[in-house]
C-alpha positions in Angstrom: 24.5 -3.6 12.4 21.3 -2.4 14.1 18.0 -2.7 12.4 14.3 -2.2 13.3 12.3 -5.3 12.4 8.8 -6.7 12.5 9.4 -10.3 13.5 6.2 -11.7 14.9 2.6 -11.3 13.6 0.8 -9.0 16.0 4.0 -8.1 17.8 5.8 -4.8 18.2 8.8 -3.8 16.1 12.1 -4.7 17.6 15.6 -3.3 17.5 18.0 -6.2 16.6 21.5 -6.9 15.4 21.7 -8.3 11.9 24.5 -8.8 9.4 25.6 -5.8 7.4 24.4 -6.4 3.8 26.6 -6.4 0.7 25.5 -5.1 -2.7 25.0 -7.7 -5.4 25.3 -7.2 -9.2 23.7 -3.8 -10.2 22.9 -2.9 -6.6 24.0 0.0 -4.4 24.8 0.0 -0.6 23.8 3.1 1.4 24.8 4.2 4.8 21.5 5.3 6.0 21.3 9.0 7.2 17.6 9.2 7.8 14.5 6.9 7.6 10.9 8.0 7.8 8.1 6.2 9.8 4.7 5.9 8.1 1.1 4.9 8.9 1.5 2.3 6.2 3.9 0.4 8.5 1.2 0.5 11.2 -1.3 -0.9 8.7 1.0 -3.7 7.6 1.8 -4.7 11.2 -2.0 -4.8 12.0 -2.7 -7.4 9.4 -3.7 -10.9 10.6 -1.5 -13.8 9.6 -3.8 -14.9 6.7 -3.5 -11.4 5.1 0.2 -10.7 5.8 2.4 -11.2 2.7 5.5 -9.2 3.4 7.7 -11.9 4.9 9.3 -12.2 8.3 11.5 -10.9 9.7 10.9 -7.6 7.9 13.3 -4.7 8.2 10.9 -1.7 8.2 11.2 1.7 6.6 10.1 2.6 3.0 11.3 6.2 3.3 15.1 6.2 3.1 18.0 8.7 2.7 21.6 7.8 2.7 25.2 8.1 1.4 26.4 5.8 -1.3 29.3 3.7 0.2 29.6 0.8 -2.2 28.6 -0.2 -5.7 27.9 -3.8 -6.7 29.3 -5.3 -9.9 27.9 -3.5 -12.9 26.2 -0.7 -11.0 26.5 2.6 -12.9 25.0 6.1 -12.8 25.9 7.1 -9.2 29.2 7.7 -7.4 30.4 6.7 -4.0 29.9 9.5 -1.5 26.7 10.9 -3.2 23.9 11.9 -0.8 20.6 10.5 -2.1 17.0 9.6 -1.2 15.5 6.3 -2.3 12.5 6.0 -4.7 10.5 3.4 -3.0 8.0 1.7 -5.3 10.4 -0.5 -7.2 9.3 -2.0 -10.5 10.7 -4.2 -13.3 12.0 -1.1 -15.1 10.9 -2.3 -18.6 7.1 -2.6 -18.7 5.0 0.2 -20.2 4.4 1.9 -16.9 8.1 1.6 -15.8 9.2 3.0 -19.2 7.3 6.2 -18.2 8.9 6.3 -14.7 5.7 5.1 -13.2 7.2 2.2 -11.3 4.5 2.6 -8.7 2.2 1.1 -11.3 4.5 -1.6 -12.6 2.5 -4.4 -14.2 5.0 -7.1 -13.4 6.3 -6.4 -9.9 4.0 -9.0 -8.2 4.8 -11.6 -10.8 8.5 -11.1 -10.5 8.5 -10.9 -6.7 9.7 -7.3 -6.6 8.9 -5.5 -3.4 9.5 -2.0 -2.1 12.0 -1.5 0.7 10.3 -1.9 4.1 7.3 -3.5 2.4 8.8 -6.8 1.4 12.5 -6.0 0.7 14.8 -4.9 3.6 14.0 -1.3 4.4 15.8 1.8 5.6 15.3 1.5 9.4 18.9 0.2 9.7 22.4 1.4 9.6 22.9 0.2 6.0 20.5 -0.8 3.2 20.8 -2.2 -0.2 19.0 -0.5 -3.1 18.3 -2.7 -6.1 19.3 -0.3 -8.8 20.9 3.2 -9.2 17.8 4.4 -11.0 16.0 4.3 -7.7 18.3 6.9 -6.2 17.8 10.7 -6.4 20.7 12.9 -5.5 19.8 15.6 -2.9 23.1 17.6 -2.8 23.3 19.6 0.4 19.7 19.2 1.5 19.2 18.0 5.1 18.4 14.3 4.8 16.1 14.5 7.9 13.9 17.1 6.3 14.2 15.6 2.8 13.5 11.9 3.5 9.7 12.5 4.1 9.5 13.7 0.5 9.9 10.1 -0.7 6.4 9.1 0.4 4.8 11.8 2.7 5.6 14.3 -0.1 5.5 12.1 -3.2 2.1 10.6 -2.5 0.2 13.9 -2.1 2.2 15.5 -4.9 1.1 12.7 -7.3 -2.5 12.9 -6.0 -2.6 16.7 -6.4 -1.0 16.8 -9.9 -3.9 14.8 -11.4 -6.3 17.5 -10.3 -4.4 20.7 -11.0 -6.6 21.5 -14.0 -9.6 21.9 -11.6 -7.7 24.2 -9.2 -8.3 27.6 -10.9 -8.8 31.0 -9.4 -11.7 30.8 -7.0 -11.4 27.1 -6.5 -11.1 25.2 -3.2 -9.3 22.2 -1.9 -10.0 20.3 1.4 -7.3 18.4 3.1 -8.5 15.8 5.7 -5.7 14.8 8.1 -2.8 17.2 8.5 0.0 14.9 9.7 3.0 13.7 7.8 1.3 13.7 4.4 -1.4 16.3 5.0 0.9 19.1 6.2 3.0 18.6 3.0 -0.1 18.4 0.8 -1.1 21.9 2.1 2.2 23.3 1.1 2.1 21.6 -2.3 -1.3 23.0 -3.0 -0.2 26.5 -2.0 2.9 26.2 -4.2 1.2 24.9 -7.3 -2.3 26.3 -7.3 -4.4 29.4 -6.4 -6.9 27.2 -4.5 -8.3 28.1 -1.1 -7.1 25.4 1.2 -9.3 24.1 4.1 -7.7 21.7 6.5 -9.4 19.2 8.9 -8.0 17.3 11.8 -9.1 16.1 15.3 -6.9 18.3 17.6 -6.2 21.9 17.9 -2.4 21.2 17.8 -2.7 19.6 14.4 -4.9 22.4 13.1 -2.3 24.9 14.3 0.3 23.1 12.3 -2.0 23.3 9.2 -2.4 27.0 9.7 1.4 27.4 10.2 2.1 25.7 6.8 -0.4 27.6 4.8 -4.0 26.5 5.2 -6.4 29.4 4.7 -9.1 27.9 7.0 -9.1 25.0 9.5 -12.1 23.0 10.7 -12.3 20.4 13.5 -12.9 16.9 12.1 -16.0 15.9 14.0 -19.6 15.0 13.4 -20.3 18.5 12.2 -17.2 18.8 9.9 -19.0 18.5 6.6 -21.6 21.2 7.5 -18.8 23.4 8.8 -16.7 23.0 5.7 -19.7 23.8 3.5 -20.2 26.9 5.7 -16.6 28.0 5.2 -17.0 27.6 1.4 -20.3 29.6 1.3 -22.4 26.5 0.7 -20.5 25.3 -2.3 -18.6 22.0 -2.4 -14.9 21.8 -2.8 -13.2 21.2 -6.2 -10.7 18.8 -4.7 -10.9 16.7 -1.5 -7.9 14.8 -0.3 -8.5 12.3 2.5 -5.2 11.3 4.2 -6.9 9.2 6.8 -9.1 6.8 4.9 -11.4 5.8 7.8 -15.1 5.6 7.2 -16.0 8.8 9.0 -13.4 10.8 7.0 -14.4 9.2 3.7 -18.0 10.1 4.5 -16.9 13.7 5.2 -14.9 13.8 1.9 -17.9 12.7 -0.1 -20.2 15.2 1.7 -18.0 18.2 1.0 -17.2 17.4 -2.6 -18.7 19.7 -5.2 -20.0 19.1 -8.7 -17.3 18.0 -11.1 -14.9 17.6 -8.2 -12.2 15.1 -7.5 -12.2 13.0 -4.3 -8.9 11.3 -3.7 -8.6 8.8 -0.9 -4.9 8.5 0.0 -5.0 7.2 3.6 -5.2 3.5 4.5 -7.2 2.8 7.6 -6.7 -0.2 9.8 -10.5 -0.8 9.6 -12.4 -1.5 6.3 -13.8 1.7 4.7 -15.3 2.6 1.4 -16.8 5.5 -0.5 -20.5 5.3 -1.4 -20.8 6.1 -5.1 -23.9 6.4 -7.3 -26.9 8.6 -8.0 -28.0 10.7 -5.0 -24.9 9.5 -3.0 -22.4 12.2 -4.4 -22.3 15.4 -6.3 -22.8 15.1 -10.0 -19.6 14.1 -11.9 -17.6 13.9 -8.7 -14.9 11.3 -9.4 -13.3 9.1 -6.7 -9.7 7.8 -7.0 -7.3 5.8 -4.9 -3.8 6.5 -6.1 -0.6 4.8 -5.0 2.7 6.6 -4.3 4.1 8.5 -7.3 6.5 8.3 -10.2 10.3 8.6 -10.2 10.0 11.8 -12.2 7.7 13.3 -9.6 10.2 12.6 -6.8 12.9 14.4 -8.9 10.5 17.3 -9.2 9.9 17.3 -5.4 13.6 17.4 -4.7 13.9 20.4 -7.0 11.1 22.2 -5.1 13.0 21.4 -1.9 16.1 23.1 -3.3 13.9 26.1 -4.0 12.9 26.3 -0.4 9.2 25.5 -0.9 8.8 23.1 2.0 8.7 23.5 5.7 8.8 19.8 6.7 7.9 19.3 10.3 9.7 16.3 11.8 10.3 14.6 15.1 13.6 12.7 15.3 14.3 9.4 17.0 17.3 7.1 17.4 17.1 3.5 16.2 16.6 2.4 19.8 13.7 4.8 20.1 12.0 3.6 16.9 9.5 1.3 18.7 8.4 4.3 20.8 7.9 6.3 17.6 5.7 3.6 16.3 3.7 3.6 19.5 3.2 7.3 19.2 2.3 7.0 15.5 -0.4 4.4 16.4 -1.7 6.7 19.2 -1.8 9.7 16.9 0.4 11.9 19.1 3.1 12.7 16.5 3.2 16.1 14.9 4.5 16.0 11.3 6.7 13.1 10.3 8.7 10.8 12.6 12.3 10.3 11.3 14.8 7.9 12.6 18.5 8.9 12.5 20.8 5.9 12.9 
């Protein structure tokens, strides 16, 4: 079968022929119907050899959708022919966090050598993929897999980040979204669906700001050296109650801290290829502004997102590519010329 693999440190992803996998005990084989491409992949492929821990060759793709085609011995809870999306942050299934569905915070995954698909385990950028357990599959019914697969990360990650702050998003509140690409444009829609907050979106091009407006941002601001002052101006001099940074570069983190209000939440979601950090302490931030760095989301939250998709909440903007075009999609991701989420359709 065809697969997209990262094979050489510092090299570009390649389309290769590999053996079709077979499901082992308790596992499930999917025929992949859609696979998302993420900035996290670009981050992983930018790591030097001494920091790279994901194994080679690595079949990429941690956002996956597919059709169940075969069950391994003992696999139960899903039927052949079911259309599903894959919950990516696999855990042990039995620790305290996993018992709550928070496998993204599994306390034993590293110890047991458990890795997410595309981030250690073979991923979804292939014609077929093996999923380690039926519990990591969420049925999607008649939803379009191309429009639904981004929810597994580009939707789940901002959903998890926003839910922790919903108590602060009351009438008259404001939320700032920095970066309106794959994750950011879904964050805007989640904020509009779940809260009364006034949403201000930042990005570096007018095209991306137009997308932010199209999906529900109340105000848009160009992300430049004057961004913090301009956001404060839009908010009447007040700081925001929630700031979500989907870029994670030093300039955007600095902007996030500068526009955060008293008792606000600053949530850094994006992972930059360059080292970056928030400056925290007296006279460096608004009083009682908290800073968090979340990771992905829970299985229960992915189920909730799929339910919202069935209700027609999301307008997921995607660009589709064939497997052969996947390396080009990664080039455009790195260059910042994608609008919305890149999705590979085998």
